[in-house]
PALOLO-574754 format. One record per atom (N, C-alpha, C, O): residue in one letter; x, y, z. Coordinates in steps of 0.1 Angstrom, whole numbers, plus 2048, in hexadecimal, padded with zeros to 3 digits. Layout:
N
AXYZ/...
***
This chain:
419
M8097F4800/M800800800/M80980C800/M81280E809/P8078167F7/P8108227F6/P80D82B802/P80282B808/I817833806/I81683C811/I81084980B/I81584F802/L80584D811/L7FD85880C/L80686580E/L80B868819/G80786D803/G80F879803/G81D8787FF/G8248827FD/L82286B7FD/L8308697FA/L8318687EA/L8298617E4/S83A86F7E5/S83C86F7D6/S8408617D2/S84985B7D7/P83985C7C8/P83D84E7C3/P84A84D7BC/P84F8427BA/S8508597B9/S85D8597B2/S8698567BC/S8748547B7/L8668577C9/L8708557D3/L8748467D3/L86B83E7D2/G8808437D6/G8858357D8/G88D8317CC/G88F8397C3/P8928257CC/P89181B7D7/P89881F7E4/P8A28277E3/F8948197EF/F89A81D7FC/F8A3812801/F8A08067FF/K8AE815808/K8B780C80D/K8B680C81D/K8B1816822/P8B9801823/P8BF7F481E/P8B47EC818/P8A87EE81A/A8B87E2810/A8AF7DA808/A8A67D1811/A89B7CE80D/H8AA7CE81D/H8A27C5825/H8977CD82D/H88F7C6834/F8967DA82B/F88C7E2832/F8817E6829/F8837EB81E/D8757E482D/D8697E8826/D8607EF830/D8597E9838/I85F7FC82F/I858804838/I849801839/I842802843/E8437FC82D/E8357F982D/E8327EC835/E8267EA838/K83C7E4838/K83B7D9841/K83D7DC850/K83A7D4859/V8427E8852/V8457EC860/V8397F5865/V8367F3871/I8347FD85D/I829806861/I81C7FE862/I8197F585A/R81480086D/R8077F986F/R7FE7FC863/R7FE80785E/P7F77F185E/P7EE7F3853/P7E47FE854/P7E180584A/N7DF800860/N7D480A861/N7DA818860/N7D482285C/I7E881A863/I7EE827861/I7F1829852/I7F083484E/L7F581F84B/L7F882083D/L7EB824836/L7EB82B82C/A7DF81F83B/A7D3822834/A7CC82F839/A7C2833834/L7D3836843/L7CD842849/L7CC84D83F/L7D5850838/Q7C085383F/Q7BE860838/Q7C186B842/Q7B886D84A/P7CC872841/P7CF87C84B/P7C588784C/P7BF88B841/Y7C488D857/Y7BC899859/Y7C18A4850/Y7CD8A7851/R7B98AA848/R7BE8B6840/R7B98C3846/R7AD8C5847/C7C28CB84B/C7BE8D7852/C7BD8E3848/C7C28E283D/A7B78ED84D/A7B48F9844/A7C18FF83E/A7C1902832/R7CC8FF846/R7D8906841/R7E08FD837/R7E9901831/D7DB8F0836/D7E18E882B/D7DD8EC81E/D7E48EA814/D7D28F381D/D7CC8F7810/D7D090680C/D7D6908802/Y7CD90F815/Y7D091D812/Y7D692481F/Y7D292182A/K7E092D81C/K7E6934828/K7E5943827/K7E894A830/E7DF94881C/E7DE95681A/E7D095A816/E7C8951811/G7CD967818/G7C096C814/G7B796F820/G7BC96F82B/I7AA97181E/I7A1973829/I79E96582E/I79695D828/L7A4961839/L7A395383E/L797950846/L797954852/L78C94B840/L780948848/L77C939847/L771936847/D787931847/D785923844/D78791A851/D78590E850/A78D92085C/A791918867/A78A91B874/A78E91687E/N780923873/N77892787F/N78092D88A/N77E92A896/E78A935886/E79293C890/E78B948894/E78194C88E/N79094F89F/N78A95B8A4/N78F96789B/N79B96B89D/A78796C893/A78B977889/A78F984890/A79698C88A/L78B98689D/L78E9928A4/L79C9918AB/L7A099B8B2/G7A29868AB/G7AF9858B1/G7AF9808BF/G7A497D8C4/H7BA97F8C5/H7BB9798D3/H7B69848DD/H7B498F8D9/S7B397F8E9/S7AC9888F3/S7B698C8FF/S7B1990909/I7C398B8FC/I7CC98F907/I7CE99E905/I7D39A38FB/S7CA9A690F/S7CB9B490F/S7D99B990F/S7E29B3915/S7DC9C4908/S7E99C9907/S7E89D9908/S7E19DF901/P7EF9DF912/P7F99D991B/P7F29D1926/P7E69D3929/N7F99C792B/N7F49BE934/N7FE9BC93F/N8099B693D/D7FB9C194B/D8059C0956/D8089B295B/D8129AF961/S7FE9A9958/S80099B95D/S809993953/S80D988956/L80C999947/L81499293D/L82299693E/L8259A293D/P82C98D940/P83A991940/P83E999934/P839996929/S8469A3936/S84A9AC92B/S8509A591F/S84F9A9914/D85899A922/D85F993918/D85598B90F/D85A985905/L84998A913/L83F98390B/L83698C902/L82E9878FB/H838999903/H8309A28FC/H8319A08ED/H8279A28E6/S83D99D8E8/S83F99B8DA/S83798F8D4/S83398F8C9/T8349868DD/T82D97A8D9/T81E97E8D5/T8189778CD/L8199888DB/L80C98D8D8/L80A9928CA/L7FF9938C5/D8169968C4/D81599B8B6/D8149908AC/D8129928A0/L8169838B0/L8159788A7/L8069768A4/L7FD97A8AC/D80396E89A/D7F596B896/D7F096089F/D7ED95589A/L7EE9638AC/L7EA9598B5/L7DC9548B3/L7D894A8B8/H7D495C8AC/H7C69588AA/H7C594E89E/H7BA94889B/R7D094C897/R7D094388B/R7D793688F/R7E0936897/Y7D292B889/Y7D991F88B/Y7E7920885/Y7E892687B/P7F191988A/P7FE91A885/P800912878/P7F790A874/D80B915871/D80E90D865/D80F8FE869/D8168FB873/P8098F5862/P8098E7866/P8168E0862/P8198D5867/S81F8E785A/S82B8DF855/S8388E6858/S8428E085A/H8388F485A/H8448FB85E/H8508F8855/H85B8F485A/P84F8FA848/P85A8F783F/P8678FF841/P8728FA83F/A86690C846/A872914848/A87A90E854/A88790E853/I87490985E/I87B903869/I8828F6864/I88D8F4867/K87A8EE85D/K8808E1858/K88C8E484F/K8968DD850/S88B8EE847/S8968F183E/S8A38F5845/S8AE8F1842/R8A18FE850/R8AD902858/R8B28F6860/R8BF8F5861/V8AA8EE865/V8AF8E286C/V8B78D9863/V8C18D4866/A8B18D6857/A8B78CE84D/A8C58D3849/A8CF8CB849/S8C68E0847/S8D38E6844/S8DD8E584F/S8E88E284D/L8D88E785B/L8E18E7867/L8E78D9868/L8F38D786C/R8DF8CF866/R8E48C1868/R8E98BA85B/R8EB8AE85B/G8EB8C2851/G8F28BD845/G8EA8B483C/G8F08AC834/L8DD8B583C/L8D48AE833/L8D48B4825/L8D88C0824/P8D18AD81A/P8D18B380D/P8C98BF80B/P8BE8C0810/Q8CF8C9805/Q8C88D6803/Q8BC8D57FA/Q8B28DD7FC/S8BC8CC7F1/S8B18CB7E7/S8A48C67EE/S8998CB7EA/N8A58BD7F7/N8988B87FD/N89A8B580C/N8948AC812/G8A38BD813/G8A68BA821/G89A8BA82A/G8988B2833/E8908C4827/E8858C5830/E87B8B982F/E8748B6838/D87C8B1824/D8758A5823/D87A89A82C/D87388F82E/H88589C833/H88B89383C/H88989784A/H88F891854/V8818A184D/V87F8A785A/V8718A685F/V8688AA857/F86E8A286B/F8618A3871/F8638AB87E/F86D8A9885/L8598B3882/L8598BB88E/L84E8B6898/L8438B3894/G8528B48A4/G8498AF8AE/G8498B88BB/G8528C08BC/V83F8B58C3/V83F8BC8D0/V8498B58D9/V8458AC8E1/G8558B98D8/G8608B28DF/G8638A58D8/G85B8A08D0/S86E89F8DC/S8718918D6/S8668878DB/S86587C8D5/D86088A8E6/D8568818EC/D84B87E8E3/D8458738E2/E8468888DB/E83C8868D1/E84187C8C6/E8398748C1/V84D87E8C2/V8538758B8/V8538678BD/V85085E8B6/I8588658C9/I8588578CF/I84B8518CF/I8498468CB/D8418598D4/D8338548D4/D82E8508C7/D8278468C5/L8308598BD/L82B8578AF/L83184B8A9/L82A8438A2/L83E8498AB/L84583D8A5/L83F8308AA/L83C8278A2/M83C8308B7/M8358248BC/M8278228B7/M8238178B3/R82082D8B6/R81282C8B1/R8118288A2/R80882189E/V81B82C89A/V81A82988C/V82081B888/V81D81587E/C829817891/C83180A88E/C82C7FE895/C82C7F3890/V8288008A2/V8277F48AB/V8187F28AE/V8127FA8B4/V8137E68AB/V8057E28AE/V8047E18BD/V80B7DA8C3/P7FA7E78C3/P7F77E68D1/P7F37D88D5/P7EF7D08CD/G7F47D58E2/G7F07C88E7/G7FC7BF8EC/G7F97B58F1/G8087C48E9/G8147BD8EE/G81A7B28E5/G8257AD8E8/K8137AF8DA/K8197A68D1/K8257AB8C9/K82E7A48C6/E8247B88C6/E8307BF8C0/E8377C88CA/E8307CD8D4/K8447CA8C8/K84C7CF8D3/K8567DA8CE/K8597DB8C2/I85B7E18D8/I8677EA8D6/I8727E48DE/I8707DC8E7/L87F7E88DA/L88A7E38E2/L8917F08E7/L8947F98E0/T8957EF8F4/T89C7FA8FA/T8A97F5900/T8AB7E9902/T8B27FE904/T8BF7FA909/T8C2801916/T8C980B916/P8BD7FC921/P8BF80392E/P8CE802932/P8D57F992F/P8D280C93A/P8CA81893F/P8C8822933/P8D182592C/T8BC827932/T8B9830927/T8AD83992B/T8A8839936/Y8A9841922/Y89F84B924/Y891844927/Y88D83B920/G88B848932/G87F841937/G87384392F/G86A83B931/M87284D926/M86684E91F/M863844914/M858842910/Y86E83C910/Y86B831907/Y86282790D/Y858823907/A86582491A/A85D81A921/A84F81F924/A845818923/V84E82C928/V84183292B/V83883291F/V82D82F920/C83E837913/C836837907/C831829903/C8268278FE/A83A81F905/A837812901/A82B80D90A/A822807905/Q82B810917/Q82080C91F/Q81381391C/Q80880D91C/V814820919/V808828915/V802822908/V7F6821907/N80B81E8FF/N8068198F2/N80480A8F2/N8008048E8/D8068038FE/D8037F5900/D80B7ED8F6/D8067E48F0/V8187F08F5/V8217E88ED/V82C7E18F6/V82F7E7901/G8317D68F2/G83B7CF8FA/G8487D68FA/G84C7DD8F1/I8507D2904/I85E7D8905/I8687CC907/I8667C4910/V8727CC8FF/V87D7C3901/V8897CB905/V88C7D58FE/R8907C790F/R89C7CF914/R8A97C7912/R8AA7BC917/V8B27CD90B/V8C07C890A/V8C97D2910/V8CC7DC90A/P8CD7D091D/P8D57DB924/P8E27DE91C/P8E87D6915/L8E67EA91E/L8F37EE919/L8FE7E7920/L8FC7E092A/E90A7E791B/E9167E1922/E9187E9930/E91A7F5930/L9167E293B/L9177E8948/L9247E794F/L9267EE959/S92D7E0949/S93B7DF94F/S9447E9949/S9437ED93E/G94D7EE952/G9577F894D/G9647F294B/G96E7F994A/V9657E494A/V9727DD948/V9797E293B/V9857E393B/K9717E5931/K9777E9924/K9767F8922/K9757FD917/G97680092D/G97580E92C/G96781392B/G95D80C92E/E966820927/E959827927/E955829918/E95D82E910/G949826915/G943828908/G94A8218FC/G9508168FE/G9498278F1/G94E8208E5/G9468148E1/G93A8138E4/E94C80B8DA/E9457FF8D5/E9447F48E0/E93A7EC8DF/K94D7F48EA/K94C7E98F3/K94D7ED902/K94B7E590B/G94F7FA904/G9517FF912/G944800919/G9397FD914/R944806926/R93880792E/R92E810926/R93181A920/F92280C927/F916812920/F916812911/F91081A90B/S91E80990C/S91E8078FD/S9127FD8FA/S90D7F6902/V90E7FE8ED/V9037F58E8/V9087E78E6/V9127E68DF/R9027DE8EB/R9067D08E9/R8FF7CB8DC/R8F57C48DD/V9057CE8D1/V9007CB8C4/V8FC7BD8C2/V8F27B98BD/D9067B48C6/D9037A68C4/D8F87A08CC/D8F07988C7/E8F67A68D8/E8EA7A18E0/E8DD7A68DA/E8D379F8DA/I8DD7B28D5/I8D17B78CE/I8CE7AF8C2/I8C27AC8C0/K8D87AB8BA/K8D57A38AF/K8D07958B3/K8C67908AC/K8D578F8BD/K8CF7838C2/K8C17848C7/K8B977C8C4/T8BE78F8CD/T8B07928D2/T8A77948C6/T89C78F8C6/I8AB79B8BB/I8A379C8AF/I8A178F8A9/I89678C8A4/D8AB7868A8/D8A97798A2/D89F7718AA/D8977698A3/S89E7728B7/S89576A8BF/S8877708C0/S87E76A8C4/D88677D8BC/D8797848BD/D87778E8B2/D87A79A8B3/P8727898A7/P86F79189B/P86479B89C/P8617A3893/S85D79B8A8/S8527A58AA/S8577B28AE/S84F7BC8AF/I8647B48B0/I86A7C18B4/I86A7CA8A7/I8707C789D/K8637D68A9/K8617DF89E/K86B7EB89E/K86F7F1894/L86E7EF8AB/L8767FB8AD/L8827F88B6/L87F7F28C0/I88E7FD8B3/I8997FD8BD/I89C80B8C1/I89F8138B8/F89B80E8CE/F89E81C8D2/F8AC81C8D8/F8AF8158E2/L8B48258D3/L8C28288D8/L8C38368DC/L8BD83F8D5/C8C98398E7/C8CB8478EB/C8DA84A8EA/C8E28448F1/S8DD8548E2/S8EB8588E0/S8ED8678DE/S8E986D8D5/P8F586D8E8/P8FA8688F4/P8EE8638FD/P8E38698FD/G8F1859905/G8E685490D/G8E285C919/G8EA86491E/N8D685A91E/N8D186092A/N8CC854932/N8C284E92F/P8D285193D/P8DC85A945/P8EA857943/P8F385C94A/T8EE84F939/T8FC84B938/T906856933/T911855936/G90085F92B/G90986A926/G91386491C/G91E86A91A/T910859916/T91A85290D/T9158518FF/T90A84C8FC/L91E8558F6/L91B8558E8/L91C8478E2/L92583F8E6/I9128438D9/I9138368D3/I91A8388C5/I9168418BD/P9258318C3/P92C8328B6/P92382F8AA/P91A8278AB/L92583689F/L91D834893/L91F82688E/L916820887/S92A820891/S92C81288C/S923808893/S91E7FF88C/S91F80B89F/S9158028A6/S9078048A0/S9007FB89F/I90481189D/I8F7814898/I8F680E88A/I8EB808886/R90080F882/R90080A874/R8FF7FA874/R8F87F586C/A9057F487E/A9047E587F/A8F67E1881/A8F27D687B/L8EE7E8888/L8E07E488A/L8D87E887E/L8CE7E087A/L8DB7F3877/L8D37F786B/L8D67ED860/L8CD7EA858/D8E27E7860/D8E57DE855/D8E17CF858/D8E27C784F/Y8DC7CD864/Y8D97BF868/Y8CC7BB861/Y8C17C0864/E8CD7B1858/E8C27AD84F/E8B67A7856/E8AB7A8851/N8B97A1862/N8AE79B869/N8A57A5870/N89A7A1875/F8AA7B1872/F8A17BB878/F89A7C386D/F8A07CA865/K88D7C286D/K8857C8862/K87E7D5867/K8777DC85F/G8817DA873/G87B7E6878/G8847F2877/G88D7F386E/I8827FC880/I88880987F/I89180B88C/I88D808897/V89D810889/V8A6814894/V8A4822897/V8A682B88E/V8A18268A4/V89E8338A8/V8AA8388B1/V8AC8328BB/V8B08438AC/V8BC8488B4/V8B88558BA/V8B585F8B3/D8B88568C7/D8B48628CE/D8C086A8D1/D8C98668D9/E8C28768CB/E8CE87E8CC/E8CB88B8D2/E8D08968CE/A8C488B8DD/A8C18988E4/A8CD89F8E8/A8CE8AC8E9/Y8D88988EC/Y8E489E8F1/Y8F089E8E7/Y8FB8A08EB/I8ED89C8DA/I8F889A8D0/I9018A58CF/I90D8A38CC/D8FD8B28D1/D9058BD8CE/D9108BE8D9/D91A8C68D7/F90F8B78E4/F91A8B78EE/F9248AC8EC/F92D8AB8F4/S9238A58E1/S92B8998DF/S93789C8D6/S93F8928D2/G9398A88D1/G9448AB8C8/G93F8AE8BA/G9348B48B9/D9478AB8B0/D9438AE8A2/D9388A589E/D93989989C/T92C8AB89D/T9208A489A/T92089D88C/T919894889/A9288A3883/A92A89C876/A93088E877/A92E88686E/K93788C882/K93D87F884/K93587788F/K93786B88F/T92D87D897/T9278768A2/T9188748A0/T91286A8A6/S91187C898/S90387B897/S8FF87188C/S905870881/A8F486988F/A8EF85F886/A8E786687A/A8E385F871/V8E587387B/V8DE87A870/V8E6878863/V8E1877858/S8F4876864/S8FC874859/S8F9867852/S8FD864846/L8F185E859/L8EE851853/L8E085184C/L8DC847845/V8D885B84F/V8CA85B84A/V8C985A83B/V8C0853836/K8D2860833/K8D285F825/K8D3851820/K8CF84E815/D8D9848827/D8DC83A823/D8D3830829/D8D3824824/Y8CB834833/Y8C382A83A/Y8B582E83C/Y8B2838844/A8AB828835/A89D82B837/A898825844/A88D828848/N89F81C84B/N89B816857/N8A181D863/N8A281786E/L8A482A862/L8AA83286D/L8A183E86F/L89D845866/C89F84187C/C89984E880/C8A185488B/C8A484D895/V8A6860889/V8AE867893/V8A6872899/V8A087B892/M8A68738A6/M89E87D8AD/M8A88878B4/M8B28838B9/Q8A58948B2/Q8AC89F8B9/Q8A28A88BF/Q8968A68BE/T8A78B38C6/T89E8BC8CD/T8A58CA8CE/T8B18CB8CD/L89D8D48D0/L8A38E18D3/L8A48E38E2/L8A88EE8E7/S8A18D98EA/S8A08DB8F9/S8AE8DC8FF/S8AF8E3909/K8B88D58FA/K8C58D4901/K8CF8DF8FC/K8D18E9902/S8D58DC8F1/S8E08E58EC/S8DA8F38E9/S8E18FD8EA/F8CE8F48E4/F8C89018E0/F8C29088EC/F8BF9148EC/G8C19018F8/G8BC907904/G8AE90B903/G8AA915909/L8A59038FC/L8979078FA/L88E8FC8FE/L8858F88F7/A8918F790A/A8888EC90F/A87A8F0911/A8718E8910/A8778FD913/A86A901916/A86190290A/A85590190B/I8679028FE/I85E9038F2/I85A8F68EC/I8518F58E4/R8608EB8F1/R85C8DD8ED/R85C8DB8DE/R8528DA8D8/L8688DB8D8/L8698D88CA/L8738CC8C8/L87F8CE8CB/G86D8C18C3/G8758B68C0/G8768B48B1/G86E8B98AA/I8808AD8AD/I8838AB89E/I88689C89C/I88D8968A3/A880898891/A88488A88C/A88A88C87E/A885893875/F89588487B/F89B88486E/F89A875869/F89D86C870/A89587485D/A893867857/A891869848/A890874843/Q89185E841/Q88E85F832/Q87F863830/Q877860839/P87C868825/P86E86D823/P862864825/P85886882A/P864856823/P85884E826/P85484E835/P848850838/L85D84D83E/L85A84E84C/L85585B850/L84C85D858/I85C86684B/I85787484E/I849876849/I84187C851/Q84587183E/Q838872839/Q82E86B842/Q823870844/I83185F847/I829858850/I82686085D/I81B861861/L831865862/L83086D86F/L82787986C/L81F87D874/T82987F861/T82188B85D/T81288885B/T80A890860/N80F87D855/N802879854/N7FB876861/N7EE877862/T80287286B/T7FC86D877/T7FC878882/T7F387788B/K804882882/K80588C88C/K7F889488E/K7F0894885/A7F789B899/A7EB8A589A/A7ED8B0890/A7F98B388D/P7E28B688C/P7E38C0881/P7ED8CC884/P7F48CF87B/Y7EC8D288F/Y7F48DE892/Y7FC8DB89F/Y7FA8E28A9/N8068D289E/N80D8CE8AA/N8178D88AF/N81A8D88BB/I81C8E08A6/I8268EA8AA/I8208F88AA/I81B8FD8A0/S8208FE8B6/S81990B8B8/S8209168B1/S82C9158AE/T81A9218AE/T82092D8A8/T82B9338B1/T8369368AB/P8299358BE/P83493A8C6/P8409308C6/P84C9358C5/T83E9238C6/T84991A8C6/T85091B8B8/T85D91B8B8/A84991C8AD/A84F91D8A0/A85792A89F/A86292A899/H8519358A4/H8589428A3/H8659418AA/H8709468A5/L86693B8B6/L87293B8BE/L87C9318B7/L8889338B7/A8779268B2/A88091C8AC/A88692189F/A89291F89D/L87F929897/L88592F88B/L89093988F/L89A939888/S88D94089A/S89894A89E/S8A49428A4/S8AF9468A1/A8A29378AA/A8AD92F8B0/A8B59298A5/A8C19268A7/L8B0927899/L8B792188E/L8BD92B885/L8C292787A/S8BD937888/S8C4941880/S8D3940882/S8D793A88C/S8DA945879/S8E9943879/S8EF949886/S8F894388C/S8EA95488A/S8F095B896/S8EC9538A3/S8F49518AC/S8E094D8A3/S8DC9458AF/S8E39388AF/S8E79338BA/V8E69328A4/V8ED9258A3/V8FB9288A8/V90191F8AF/A9019338A4/A90F9368A9/A90F9388B8/A9189348BF/S90493E8BE/S9039408CC/S9029328D3/S9089308DD/M8FA9298CD/M8F891C8D2/M9069158D3/M90990E8DD/E90D9158C8/E91A90E8C7/E9249148D1/E92C90C8D7/A9239218D4/A92C9278DE/A9299228EC/A93291F8F4/K91C9218EF/K91891C8FC/K91B90D8FD/K91F909908/I91B9058F3/I91F8F78F3/I92E8F68F7/I9328EE900/Q9368FF8F1/Q9448FF8F4/Q946902903/Q94F8FC90A/T93F90C908/T940910916/T93C90491F/T942901929/L9308FD91C/L92B8F3924/L9358E6924/L9368E092E/T93A8E3918/T9438D8917/T9508DB91F/T9568D2925/S9558E791F/S9608EB927/S95D8EA936/S9658E593E/S9518EF939/S94D8EE947/S94B8DF94C/S94D8DC957/R9478D7943/R9458C9946/R9538C394A/R9548BB954/A95D8C6942/A96A8C1945/A96F8C6953/A9758BF95B/S96C8D3955/S9708D9962/S9698D396E/S96F8D0978/L95C8D096C/L9548CA977/L9598BC979/L95A8B8985/L95C8B596F/L9618A7971/L96E8A7979/L97089F982/Q9778B1976/Q9838B297D/Q9818B698B/Q9878B0994/S9788BF98D/S9758C499B/S96F8B99A4/S9728B89B0/L9678B199E/L9608A79A6/L96A89C9AB/L9678959B5/T97589B9A5/T97F8919AA/T9858959B7/T98A88C9BF/S9838A29BB/S9888A69C8/S97F8A19D3/S9838A29DF/L97389B9D0/L96A8969DA/L96C8879DB/L9648809E2/A9768819D5/A9788729D5/A97986D9E3/A9748639E7/H9818759EC/H9838719F9/H977870A02/H97686AA0D/L96C8779FD/L95F877A04/L95586D9FF/L94A86CA04/G95A8659F5/G95185B9F0/G94A85E9E3/G93F8589E1/L94F8679DB/L9498699CE/L9528639C4/L95D8669C2/G94C8599BD/G9548519B3/G9578589A6/G9518639A4/A95F85399E/A962858991/A956857988/A94E84E989/S95486197F/S949860976/S94985496E/S95484F96B/I93D84F96A/I93C844961/I936848954/I92F852953/G938841949/G93484593C/G93F84E935/G94985193B/S93C852929/S947859921/S944868921/S94B86F91A/N93A86D929/N93887B92B/N93788391E/N93F88C91B/D92E87F916/D92B885908/D91F88E908/D91B8938FE/A919891914/A90D899914/A90F8A591D/A91B8A8920/N9058AC921/N9078B892A/N9048B5938/N9008BD940/F9088A893C/F9078A494A/F91189994C/F917894943/I913896959/I91C88B95C/I915882966/I90B88796D/M91A876968/M91486D971/M91F867979/M929861974/A91E867986/A92886298F/A92185B99B/A91785F9A0/P9288509A0/P9228489AB/P92784E9B8/P9328529BA/V91D84D9C2/V9218509D0/V9248429D6/V91D8399D4/L9308429DD/L9358359E2/L9328349F1/L92E83D9F8/K9338289F5/K932825A04/K93C82EA0B/K94782FA07/K938833A17/K94183BA1E/K94D833A23/K94B829A29/G958837A1F/G965830A22/G967824A19/G97181CA1C/G95F822A0F/G961816A06/G96281A9F8/G9638269F4/D9618109EF/D9638139E1/D95880D9D8/D95980C9CC/E94D8089DF/E9418039D8/E93680D9D7/E9348149E1/P92F80E9CC/P9248179CB/P9198149D5/P9168099D9/D91381F9DB/D90981E9E6/D8FD8269E2/D8FD8329E3/S8F381F9DD/S8E78269D8/S8DF82C9E4/S8D98369E2/G8DF8269EF/G8D982B9FB/G8DF8399FF/G8D8843A01/R8EC839A00/R8F3846A03/R8F18509F8/R8EF85C9FB/A8F184B9EB/A8EF8559E0/A8E285B9E1/A8E08679DE/H8D78549E4/H8CA8599E5/H8C98639F1/H8C286E9EF/R8D08609FC/R8D086AA07/R8D7877A03/R8D3882A07/V8E28759FC/V8E98819F7/V8E18899EE/V8E08969EF/Y8DA8839E5/Y8D18899DB/Y8C68919E3/Y8C389D9DF/K8C088B9ED/K8B58929F4/K8BB89E9FC/K8B58A89FD/A8C689CA02/A8CC8A7A0A/A8D18B2A01/A8CF8BEA05/L8D68B09F6/L8D98BA9ED/L8CD8C39E9/L8CE8CF9E9/A8C28BC9E5/A8B68C39E1/A8AF8CA9EC/A8AB8D59EA/E8AD8C39F7/E8A48C8A01/E8AB8D1A0C/E8A48D9A12/E8B88D0A0D/E8BF8D8A17/E8C98E1A11/E8CE8EAA18/N8CC8DFA05/N8D78E89FF/N8D38EE9F2/N8DC8F59EC/G8C78EC9ED/G8C38F39E1/G8CA8EF9D4/G8CA8F79CB/V8CF8E39D4/V8D68DE9C8/V8CF8D19C3/V8CF8C79CB/V8C98D19B7/V8C18C69B3/V8C98BF9A7/V8CB8C499D/V8CD8B29AA/V8D28A99A0/V8C889E99E/V8BD89E9A4/R8CC894996/R8C3889994/R8C887C999/R8D4878996/Y8C08759A1/Y8C48689A6/Y8C285D99C/Y8B785D996/R8CC855999/R8CA84B98E/R8CF83D993/R8D283498B/G8D083B9A0/G8D582F9A6/G8CD8239A4/G8D28189A6/N8C082499F/N8B881999C/N8B981398E/N8B480998A/E8C181B986/E8C3817978/E8CD80C976/E8D780C97E/P8CC80396D/P8D67F896B/P8E47FE968/P8E5808960/G8EE7F996F/G8FB7FE96E/G8FE80C974/G909811972/C8F581197B/C8F681F981/C8F581F990/C8F1829996/A8F9814996/A8F88139A5/A8FF81F9AC/A90A8229A9/G8F78269B5/G8FD8319BC/G8FE83E9B4/G9048479B9/C8F983E9A8/C8FD84A99F/C8F38569A1/C8E78549A3/L8FA8619A0/L8F386E99F/L8F6874991/L90287498D/R8EC87998A/R8EF88097D/R8EE88F980/R8E5895985/I8F989697C/I8FB8A497E/I8FC8AC971/I9058AA969/T8F28B596F/T8F38BD963/T8FE8C7964/T9008CD96F/V9058CA95A/V90F8D495A/V9088E295A/V9008E5952/G90B8EA965/G9048F6967/G90D902963/G91790095C/S90990E967/S91291A964/S91E91996D/S91F910976/E92892196B/E934921974/E930923982/E93691C98B/A92792C985/A92392E993/A91C922999/A91E91E9A4/E91391C991/E90C910995/E915904998/E9138FD9A2/N91F90298F/N9288F7991/N9308F999E/N9338EF9A5/K9349059A1/K93B9089AD/K9339059B9/K9388FF9C3/T9269099B9/T91D9069C4/T91B8F79C6/T91B8F29D1/V91A8F09BB/V9188E19BB/V9238DB9C2/V9218D29CB/L92F8DF9BF/L93B8D99C6/L93B8DB9D5/L93E8D39DD/E9388E89D8/E9388EB9E7/E92D8E39EE/E9308DE9F9/K9218E29E8/K9168DB9EF/K9198CC9EF/K9168C59F9/F91E8C79E5/F9228B99E4/F92C8B59F0/F92A8AB9F7/E9368BE9F1/E9408BB9FB/E9398BBA09/E93C8B3A12/K9318C5A0C/K92A8C7A18/K9218BAA1B/K9228B5A26/V9198B6A12/V9108ABA14/V91889EA15/V914895A1E/L92289BA0D/L92988FA0E/L93188EA1B/L932883A20/E935899A20/E93C898A2E/E932894A38/E93688EA42/A925898A37/A91B896A41/A914888A40/A90F883A4A/I914883A34/I90C876A32/I91586AA2F/I91185FA2D/
***
């Protein structure tokens, strides 16, 4: 069955063992998407969408509205937003090195990456538990939450949890166990999606492109590999670290990114999916009609201007430098029972275990007490991750400003001495 809205001239698609029409649920392939008013006409006297022709009702001047939001009132807030946002897609495609001729056809925009995660499950995996996703714990918790919401099964193949072969890479701690995933696929062909987080959360560890490519090339896996790259800009040269570079060669790949982290725009909730046009068309056919609001689109377009991208890149340099300084400073707390960081530190956070007092084994009980004391008595909030596989006793610490990092060190020292 052809994908509605997809040009028949596109293709053939690689790899040869992948057929998207066998991955997408039949009811989704047959779906007649909702056609909204702005799909037809965007200019003229617009009386087709039952909008309020008199405009919004927020009075101006308005003492209750923060001054920095006044410019938002000048937007056409009484009109439904553009359903496709081609200008944003074009800038994103250019930033990530996709083809200039049709780059925007490789981009989907969602309400954060979480909408993309949810949509992928809804379009690919039949509810009821017979079809499944595969995750690699420790990893981002929303994969499992979305799976439960959508009533799909979960198969878990943990990352490499031993640090015997170092941190990250193809075989070190928190690396993807490619051979184990292949064995799992062989024994369970009902797996439709593989979710990989790179750099991982909470691991902070980049997955090498060689590991991702090995799964994409595996002929026994007929589904889609999803790579979540929320933290990719903190990992170095993205031309060498990001799986977006593989999209042109693999129709069975979907890469997710976001403006929440490196762009510092977590509040506007804009997620991005990169994939070949067939999957992008399926996601577009299935999404809500106006999922990206006008204020979000306005801010996103500004964030993707050349001057704003330069500012983003400068802040990344500052944060990666601060990450190195914070890692070095935390070693001064080793005598109080803060262990060396684990993972390869490729994100804007680090993860380190709290050890038994006077010992060298991770202590999740002590770590949780430290976490609570930092937050409730010292005003410093980090994240407890001691219950995750391979993360015994671990606290995850976001790299803050210079002043915040200094305070974190002082408070950590105080609490570790007391607990």
